[in-house]
C-alpha positions in Angstrom: 2.5 14.7 67.2 0.6 12.5 69.5 -2.2 15.0 69.8 -2.4 15.3 66.0 -2.6 11.5 65.7 -5.3 11.3 68.4 -7.3 14.0 66.7 -7.0 12.2 63.4 -8.1 8.9 64.9 -11.0 10.7 66.6 -12.1 12.3 63.3 -11.9 8.9 61.5 -13.9 7.3 64.3 -16.6 10.0 64.1 -16.6 9.8 60.3 -17.0 6.0 60.4 -19.8 6.3 62.9 -21.7 8.8 60.7 -21.1 6.7 57.6 -22.3 3.5 59.2 -25.5 5.2 60.3 -26.4 7.2 57.2 -26.2 6.4 53.5 -26.9 10.0 52.5 -23.7 10.9 54.3 -21.7 7.9 52.9 -22.7 8.5 49.2 -21.1 12.0 49.2 -17.7 10.7 50.3 -14.8 9.3 48.3 -14.1 5.6 49.0 -10.5 4.5 48.9 -9.4 0.8 48.9 -7.3 0.4 52.1 -6.4 -3.3 52.3 -7.7 -6.3 50.3 -6.4 -8.9 52.8 -9.6 -8.9 55.0 -11.6 -10.1 51.9 -9.0 -12.4 50.5 -10.5 -15.6 49.3 -13.9 -13.9 48.5 -13.6 -13.4 44.8 -16.8 -11.3 44.6 -15.6 -8.8 47.1 -12.1 -8.8 45.7 -13.5 -8.0 42.2 -15.7 -5.4 43.7 -12.8 -3.6 45.4 -10.8 -3.7 42.1 -13.7 -2.1 40.3 -14.4 0.7 42.8 -10.7 1.6 43.1 -10.5 5.0 41.2 -14.2 5.8 40.9 -15.2 9.1 42.3 -17.7 8.5 45.0 -20.1 5.9 46.5 -23.1 7.3 44.6 -21.2 6.8 41.3 -20.2 3.3 42.4 -23.8 2.5 43.3 -24.9 3.7 39.8 -22.1 1.8 38.1 -23.2 -1.5 39.7 -27.0 -0.6 39.6 -27.3 -1.1 43.3 -30.2 -0.2 45.5 -29.4 2.4 48.2 -30.0 -0.2 50.9 -27.8 -2.8 49.1 -25.0 -0.2 48.6 -25.1 0.9 52.2 -24.9 -2.7 53.4 -22.0 -3.5 51.1 -20.0 -0.4 52.0 -20.8 -0.8 55.7 -19.5 -4.4 55.6 -16.3 -3.4 53.8 -15.8 -0.5 56.1 -16.1 -2.7 59.2 -13.7 -5.2 57.7 -11.1 -2.4 57.2 -10.9 -3.1 53.5 -11.9 0.4 52.6 -12.1 3.8 54.2 -13.7 7.1 53.2 -11.7 10.4 52.9 -12.4 13.0 55.6 -13.0 16.6 54.8 -9.3 17.5 55.2 -8.2 14.9 52.7 -10.8 15.5 50.0 -9.3 18.8 48.7 -5.9 17.1 48.2 -7.5 14.1 46.6 -9.5 16.3 44.3 -6.3 18.2 43.3 -4.6 15.0 42.6 -7.5 13.8 40.4 -7.5 17.1 38.6 -3.8 16.8 38.0 -4.2 13.3 36.6 -7.1 14.5 34.4 -5.0 17.5 33.2 -2.2 15.1 32.3 -4.6 12.9 30.4 -6.2 15.9 28.7 -2.7 17.2 27.7 -1.9 13.8 26.3 -5.2 13.6 24.4 -4.7 17.1 23.0 -1.3 16.2 21.9 -2.6 13.1 20.2 -5.4 15.2 18.7 -3.0 17.7 17.3 -0.9 14.8 15.8 -4.0 13.3 14.2 -5.1 16.7 12.8 -1.6 17.1 11.3 -1.8 13.7 9.8 -5.3 14.4 8.5 -4.1 17.7 6.9 -1.1 15.9 5.3 -3.3 13.1 4.0 -5.9 15.6 2.8 -3.1 17.4 0.8 -2.0 14.1 -0.7 -5.6 13.2 -1.6 -6.0 16.6 -3.2 -2.8 16.1 -5.2 -3.9 12.7 -6.3 -7.4 13.9 -7.3 -5.8 16.8 -9.3 -3.5 14.4 -11.1 -6.4 12.1 -11.8 -8.4 15.0 -13.1 -5.5 16.1 -15.4 -5.3 12.5 -16.8 -9.0 12.4 -17.4 -8.8 15.7 -19.2 -6.1 14.3 -21.5 -8.0 11.2 -22.3 -9.9 12.8 -25.3 -6.7 14.2 -26.6 -5.0 10.8 -26.4 -8.0 9.1 -28.0 -7.8 11.6 -30.9 -4.1 11.0 -31.3 -4.7 7.2 -31.3 -7.4 7.5 -33.9 -5.2 9.7 -36.1 -2.4 7.1 -35.8 -4.7 4.3 -36.7 -6.0 6.3 -39.7 -2.4 7.0 -40.8 -1.5 3.3 -40.4 -4.6 2.2 -42.3 -3.8 4.6 -45.1 -0.2 3.3 -45.3 -1.4 -0.2 -45.5 -4.0 0.6 -48.3 -1.4 2.6 -50.3 1.4 0.1 -49.8 1.2 -1.3 -53.4 0.9 2.3 -54.8 4.1 3.3 -52.9 6.0 0.5 -54.6 4.6 1.3 -58.1 5.2 5.1 -57.7 8.9 4.8 -56.9 11.2 3.3 -59.5 14.0 2.8 -57.1 11.9 0.9 -54.7 10.4 -1.1 -57.6 13.9 -2.0 -58.7 14.8 -2.9 -55.2 11.7 -5.1 -55.0 12.8 -6.9 -58.2 16.2 -7.3 -56.7 14.7 -8.7 -53.6 12.7 -11.2 -55.6 15.9 -12.4 -57.3 17.6 -12.7 -54.0 14.6 -14.7 -52.8 14.8 -17.0 -55.7 18.5 -17.5 -55.0 17.7 -18.2 -51.4 15.1 -20.8 -52.4 17.7 -22.5 -54.6 20.2 -22.4 -51.7 17.6 -24.0 -49.5 17.0 -26.7 -52.1 20.6 -27.6 -52.1 20.8 -28.0 -48.3 20.2 -31.7 -48.6 23.2 -32.0 -51.0 25.8 -30.8 -48.7 26.8 -28.1 -46.2 30.0 -26.8 -48.0 27.9 -25.6 -50.9 25.5 -24.0 -48.5 28.3 -22.0 -46.9 29.4 -20.7 -50.3 25.9 -19.7 -51.1 25.5 -18.0 -47.7 28.8 -16.1 -48.2 27.7 -15.0 -51.6 24.3 -13.9 -50.3 26.0 -12.0 -47.4 28.2 -10.2 -49.9 25.2 -9.3 -52.0 23.4 -8.1 -48.9 26.3 -5.8 -48.0 26.2 -4.4 -51.5 22.5 -3.9 -51.2 22.9 -2.1 -47.9 25.6 0.1 -49.3 23.3 1.0 -52.1 20.5 1.7 -49.6 22.8 4.0 -47.6 23.5 6.0 -50.8 19.8 6.4 -51.6 18.7 7.4 -48.0 19.1 11.1 -48.6 17.5 10.9 -52.0 14.3 9.1 -51.0 13.0 8.7 -47.4 10.5 6.2 -48.5 13.3 4.0 -49.7 14.7 4.0 -46.2 11.5 2.8 -44.7 11.1 -0.1 -47.3 14.7 -1.1 -46.7 14.0 -1.6 -43.0 11.4 -4.2 -44.0 14.0 -5.7 -46.3 16.6 -6.0 -43.5 14.0 -7.8 -41.3 13.4 -10.2 -44.1 17.1 -10.9 -44.6 17.5 -11.4 -40.8 14.7 -14.0 -40.9 16.5 -15.7 -43.8 19.8 -15.7 -41.9 18.0 -17.2 -38.9 16.4 -19.8 -41.2 19.8 -20.7 -42.7 21.3 -21.1 -39.2 18.4 -23.4 -38.3 19.0 -25.3 -41.5 22.7 -25.7 -40.6 21.7 -27.1 -37.3 19.3 -29.6 -39.0 22.1 -30.7 -41.3 24.4 -31.1 -38.4 21.8 -33.2 -36.7 21.3 -35.3 -39.8 25.1 -35.9 -40.2 25.3 -37.0 -36.5 22.4 -39.4 -36.9 24.0 -41.0 -40.0 
């Protein structure tokens, strides 16, 4: 054990001597940070040691710092004398290279794994984009069809509006219903005129109107199967009556407010 230690010390001493005397020999070696205590307090050297730790060789470090050969040799010689760094001997370099290769392989495996993940995500996103583009293309293809349907609808609606009066005149039942609605309208107007006279009369009128509306709806239900056009016109009539009911309710509220004010 002692002989091995002595031989190792002798080899290191010989290596150090060669390194101190020749930059060509030094730049092919692997520098390793041994101890930063000897340069403690010198921020420049401390930073230099932190930067070179992990770089491959002195030549690469020289290029990294854009050093002249003489400057590089001087810096490394100084750090070597201080004991802050040492250079691997021939016996250590193979193990060191294997260790570096292992680290590089681990990094490569990690990068390949990340690459595969990214490729998978890219494939997934590409499929989604493809589906979205296909859906958008289908929607674009349907636009002319939808525009044509809208135009047809607008033409139909325009024709119904233009022929509205003809529809009333061409159907005797609807015409009779229209006359009946006019009579109801007159009655409603009269009822509105009597609002100022008193609420009890208004309630009686409202009850009578509701009864008449029910009769009208019953008549409407009987005529639905006979004439489909009558059903469509009655829908308009219902909306009108609903508006009248709302108006009567509003009028009731106004009368209540007037009574309270008095």
